[in-house]
C-alpha positions as a printed NumPy array, in Angstrom:
array([[  4.154, -13.206,  11.672],
       [  8.518, -11.652,  11.579],
       [  9.797, -12.549,  14.67 ],
       [ 12.702, -13.135,  13.268],
       [ 12.91 ,  -9.128,  11.808],
       [ 11.681,  -8.074,  15.047],
       [ 14.469,  -8.321,  17.973],
       [ 16.482,  -6.389,  15.684],
       [ 14.702,  -3.345,  15.139],
       [ 12.71 ,  -2.799,  18.241],
       [ 16.904,  -3.76 ,  20.109],
       [ 17.88 ,  -0.14 ,  17.605],
       [ 15.562,   1.791,  17.591],
       [ 14.068,   1.323,  21.115],
       [ 17.109,   2.055,  23.297],
       [ 17.327,   5.114,  23.003],
       [ 17.936,   6.006,  26.958],
       [ 15.513,   9.229,  26.576],
       [ 12.457,   7.628,  24.379],
       [ 10.084,   8.172,  26.468],
       [ 10.373,  11.916,  27.467],
       [ 10.488,  11.608,  23.59 ],
       [  7.194,  10.761,  23.028],
       [  6.058,  12.712,  25.787],
       [  7.274,  16.018,  24.107],
       [  5.205,  14.629,  21.742],
       [  1.58 ,  15.238,  23.411],
       [  2.376,  18.838,  22.666],
       [  1.375,  18.326,  18.911],
       [ -1.638,  16.693,  19.568],
       [ -4.878,  19.827,  18.468],
       [ -2.407,  20.168,  14.948],
       [ -2.311,  16.584,  13.93 ],
       [ -5.364,  16.178,  14.476],
       [ -6.718,  18.48 ,  12.866],
       [ -3.264,  17.346,   9.756],
       [ -4.297,  14.061,   9.427],
       [ -8.037,  14.105,   8.565],
       [ -8.992,  12.307,  12.045],
       [-13.17 ,  11.219,  10.927],
       [-15.793,   8.244,  10.936],
       [-16.177,   6.474,   7.983],
       [-17.517,   4.187,   7.126],
       [-15.126,   1.149,   6.363],
       [-17.353,  -1.462,   3.613],
       [-14.813,  -4.133,   4.962],
       [-15.987,  -4.034,   8.076],
       [-19.447,  -2.609,   7.37 ],
       [-19.04 ,  -0.431,  10.414],
       [-18.646,   3.431,  10.773],
       [-14.987,   3.412,  12.137],
       [-12.523,   6.288,  13.421],
       [-10.466,   6.698,  11.586],
       [ -7.443,   9.553,  12.508],
       [ -4.017,   8.215,  10.734],
       [ -5.006,   8.272,   6.585],
       [ -4.286,   6.968,   4.077],
       [ -0.968,   9.159,   2.743],
       [  0.322,   8.486,   6.841],
       [ -0.161,   4.662,   6.761],
       [  1.378,   4.187,   3.57 ],
       [  3.99 ,   6.313,   4.73 ],
       [  4.749,   3.861,   7.536],
       [  4.765,   0.269,   5.917],
       [  7.177,   2.09 ,   3.103],
       [  9.258,   2.891,   6.302],
       [  8.643,  -0.805,   7.391],
       [  8.64 ,  -2.33 ,   4.263],
       [ 12.535,  -1.202,   3.591],
       [ 13.773,  -2.549,   7.244],
       [ 11.848,  -5.941,   6.21 ],
       [ 13.777,  -5.697,   2.725],
       [ 17.189,  -5.281,   4.7  ],
       [ 16.534,  -8.837,   6.837],
       [ 14.866, -10.75 ,   4.998],
       [ 15.966, -12.419,   1.705],
       [ 14.01 , -11.658,  -1.292],
       [ 13.333, -14.507,  -3.676],
       [ 14.81 , -14.175,  -7.112],
       [ 12.794, -16.628,  -8.632],
       [ 10.867, -14.981, -11.166],
       [  8.231, -17.291, -11.48 ],
       [  7.558, -18.138,  -8.01 ],
       [  6.948, -14.582,  -7.77 ],
       [  4.947, -13.423, -10.723],
       [  2.668, -16.237,  -9.627],
       [  1.699, -14.586,  -6.338],
       [  2.138, -10.938,  -8.134],
       [ -1.131, -12.115, -10.407],
       [ -2.721, -13.864,  -7.72 ],
       [ -2.446, -10.69 ,  -5.012],
       [ -3.587,  -8.512,  -7.917],
       [ -6.526,  -9.833,  -9.014],
       [ -7.636, -10.381,  -5.506],
       [ -6.052,  -6.4  ,  -5.026],
       [ -8.579,  -5.352,  -7.093],
       [-11.913,  -7.003,  -5.33 ],
       [-10.634,  -5.997,  -2.612],
       [-12.396,  -2.863,  -0.58 ],
       [ -9.216,  -1.076,  -0.257],
       [ -8.599,   1.054,  -3.476],
       [ -6.804,   3.75 ,  -2.835],
       [ -4.113,   1.383,  -2.307],
       [ -1.627,  -0.066,  -4.276],
       [ -1.251,  -3.517,  -3.184],
       [  2.82 ,  -5.313,  -3.861],
       [  3.403,  -8.412,  -2.708],
       [  7.184, -10.13 ,  -2.451],
       [  8.454, -13.142,  -1.368],
       [ 10.077, -14.53 ,   1.088],
       [ 12.846, -17.581,   0.817],
       [ 13.004, -19.461,   3.875],
       [ 11.172, -22.794,   5.375],
       [  8.958, -21.572,   7.264],
       [  4.8  , -21.45 ,   6.362],
       [  3.57 , -18.339,   6.545],
       [  2.826, -15.153,   5.917],
       [  1.782, -11.518,   6.809],
       [  1.493,  -7.511,   5.856],
       [  2.125,  -4.126,   6.208],
       [  0.255,  -1.413,   6.565],
       [ -0.7  ,   0.809,   3.734],
       [ -0.857,  -2.392,   1.23 ],
       [  2.332,  -4.885,   1.616],
       [  2.062,  -7.918,   1.505],
       [  4.966, -10.936,   2.332],
       [  4.944, -14.787,   1.935],
       [  7.403, -16.897,   2.556],
       [  8.577, -19.762,  -0.277],
       [  8.009, -21.929,   2.752],
       [  4.205, -21.814,   2.396],
       [  4.398, -21.679,  -1.569],
       [  5.539, -25.212,  -1.903],
       [  3.42 , -26.426,   0.574],
       [  0.362, -24.893,  -1.313],
       [ -1.703, -26.935,  -3.427],
       [ -3.947, -25.157,  -6.328],
       [ -4.376, -21.371,  -6.576],
       [ -7.51 , -21.891,  -4.944],
       [ -5.33 , -22.01 ,  -1.136],
       [ -2.683, -19.591,  -2.3  ],
       [ -5.466, -16.868,  -3.289],
       [ -7.664, -17.672,  -0.475],
       [ -3.921, -16.683,   1.469],
       [ -3.175, -13.463,   0.02 ],
       [ -6.646, -12.9  ,   0.467],
       [ -6.829, -13.136,   4.671],
       [ -3.916, -10.94 ,   4.396],
       [ -4.97 ,  -8.65 ,   2.056],
       [ -7.975,  -8.284,   4.123],
       [ -6.483,  -7.217,   7.475],
       [ -5.091,  -4.278,   5.095],
       [ -8.838,  -3.772,   3.515],
       [-10.071,  -3.576,   7.55 ],
       [ -7.289,  -1.898,   9.389],
       [ -6.546,  -4.041,  11.331],
       [ -3.191,  -2.053,  11.503],
       [ -4.212,   1.091,  12.254],
       [ -6.812,   0.432,  14.29 ],
       [ -4.192,  -1.308,  16.477],
       [ -1.37 ,   1.427,  16.033],
       [ -4.289,   4.075,  17.613],
       [ -4.825,   2.355,  20.158],
       [ -1.889,   1.046,  21.818],
       [  0.992,   4.224,  20.118],
       [ -2.208,   6.943,  19.943],
       [ -1.656,  10.393,  18.493],
       [  2.516,   9.912,  19.089],
       [  3.857,   8.297,  15.747],
       [  0.559,  10.613,  13.995],
       [  2.853,  13.036,  15.328],
       [  5.815,  12.188,  14.324],
       [  5.245,  11.155,  10.949],
       [  3.3  ,  15.179,  10.471],
       [  5.873,  16.913,  12.527],
       [  9.559,  14.748,  10.924],
       [ 11.32 ,  13.788,   8.354],
       [ 11.586,   9.954,   7.563],
       [ 15.229,   9.357,   9.491],
       [ 13.543,  10.801,  12.201],
       [ 14.36 ,   9.048,  15.589],
       [ 10.482,   8.996,  17.03 ],
       [  9.507,   7.964,  13.289],
       [ 12.065,   5.478,  13.489],
       [ 10.919,   3.946,  16.867],
       [  7.391,   3.996,  15.854],
       [  8.025,   1.757,  13.196],
       [  9.63 ,  -0.977,  16.049],
       [  7.066,  -0.349,  18.371],
       [  4.632,  -1.21 ,  14.8  ],
       [  6.549,  -4.653,  13.937],
       [  5.845,  -5.821,  18.591],
       [  3.22 ,  -5.239,  17.229],
       [  2.642,  -7.819,  14.844],
       [  4.761, -10.143,  15.576],
       [  2.118, -10.2  ,  18.752],
       [ -0.418, -11.17 ,  16.348],
       [ -4.157,  -9.539,  16.056],
       [ -7.103, -10.527,  17.804],
       [ -8.616, -13.705,  17.748],
       [-11.977, -11.523,  16.415],
       [ -9.369,  -9.474,  13.535],
       [ -7.696, -12.766,  12.597],
       [-11.087, -14.373,  11.433],
       [-12.949, -10.899,   9.906],
       [ -9.396, -11.806,   8.076],
       [-10.631, -15.233,   7.152],
       [-13.646, -14.42 ,   5.352],
       [-12.553, -11.53 ,   4.141],
       [-10.049, -13.379,   1.996],
       [-13.044, -16.143,   1.544],
       [-15.272, -13.685,   0.107],
       [-12.319, -11.563,  -2.363],
       [-11.289, -14.951,  -3.612],
       [-14.594, -15.369,  -5.174],
       [-14.841, -12.733,  -6.128],
       [-11.645, -12.721,  -8.685],
       [-12.964, -16.688,  -9.373],
       [-11.372, -18.586,  -7.127],
       [-13.195, -20.814,  -4.722],
       [-13.778, -19.955,  -1.313],
       [-13.58 , -23.606,  -0.537],
       [ -9.464, -22.663,  -0.91 ],
       [ -9.352, -21.73 ,   3.018],
       [-10.823, -24.959,   4.535],
       [ -8.237, -27.489,   2.428],
       [ -5.267, -24.965,   3.414],
       [ -6.345, -24.832,   7.177],
       [ -6.826, -28.539,   6.573],
       [ -3.336, -28.227,   5.285],
       [ -2.289, -26.769,   8.726],
       [ -4.019, -28.882,  10.983],
       [ -1.956, -31.719,   8.862],
       [  1.189, -29.884,   9.099],
       [  1.228, -29.611,  12.446],
       [  1.53 , -33.359,  12.923],
       [  4.483, -34.133,  10.524],
       [  6.474, -30.372,   9.992],
       [  5.682, -28.483,  13.231],
       [  8.183, -26.753,  13.11 ],
       [  7.195, -24.759,   9.552],
       [  3.653, -24.187,  11.051],
       [  5.188, -22.789,  15.254],
       [  5.246, -19.065,  14.131],
       [  1.44 , -19.619,  12.209],
       [ -0.168, -21.319,  15.322],
       [  1.131, -19.111,  17.998],
       [ -0.12 , -15.833,  16.098],
       [ -3.689, -17.707,  15.037],
       [ -6.199, -18.227,  16.533],
       [ -6.997, -22.346,  16.929],
       [ -7.373, -23.842,  13.518],
       [-10.419, -25.921,  14.163],
       [-12.156, -22.855,  15.28 ],
       [-11.374, -21.163,  11.804],
       [-12.328, -23.501,  10.233],
       [-15.539, -24.298,  11.626],
       [-15.859, -20.346,  11.01 ],
       [-14.414, -20.837,   7.605],
       [-17.357, -23.526,   6.552],
       [-20.251, -21.015,   8.025],
       [-18.64 , -18.316,   5.013],
       [-18.969, -20.685,   2.225],
       [-23.018, -21.43 ,   3.641],
       [-23.368, -17.301,   4.246],
       [-21.749, -17.285,   0.135],
       [-24.363, -19.685,  -0.825],
       [-21.954, -22.527,  -2.081],
       [-21.557, -25.462,  -0.932],
       [-19.185, -28.516,   1.008],
       [-18.355, -30.056,  -2.208],
       [-15.006, -31.812,  -3.2  ],
       [-12.515, -29.23 ,  -3.959],
       [-10.82 , -29.627,  -7.183],
       [ -6.605, -29.459,  -5.667],
       [ -4.417, -29.207,  -9.38 ],
       [ -0.615, -29.924,  -9.83 ],
       [  0.213, -26.34 ,  -9.93 ],
       [  4.202, -25.589, -11.665],
       [  5.813, -24.186,  -8.831]])
């Protein structure tokens, strides 16, 4: 995920000795925060469940924008327009058929050999050049991007922040400006959550959603299986390049089994996957 970015951000915003006192003081604002944030139980089409959400789209986007600003400061974004455009074009096709039409997704290519990608709240998607170097088709790339869009569509970030940070971050967002220490510490805590990874269930759900979005956008969901098999190969041949993704995701063998089950659910066969050469 964003392990290389987290330590400096966390140190910058979480080192204040009065942080706990500041958070406690925000509890006084709980009632008003709930009233102003449009707290509600909503139907989430991505998960198919009724879910209690008190961080609405506007607040999610605001927090994601703050986090994206920090990422842009500390990660080198690619200056290769052709490669960045490839990600943008495929990403926009997927976003257009996703379950979050209330967001404008943005896609970025990060320079680095790591085979990884991550998403921030509000629709900010980052993919490392190392991953782009290894994918063998647009089908594989679409499933990877669909996986990250799936995290956003299912509101995995939002529910994770709600359960860990509760009303504190929300109170900061409602009552403070974007430069407030409380908001900045909230962003740092969000990076901490992302660096530790999602739950096993969230990752498997993102795989399923990524495959469905890929199919809707005209790509082969089988690309998820072939990409996961590629990760298995890289674990043997280039273990350092996939270290983070193996630390923060369920076992690839389990993900492959679940992906094949999803292919059956989608009514597709387990045929051979064409892997056309794609210019990098």
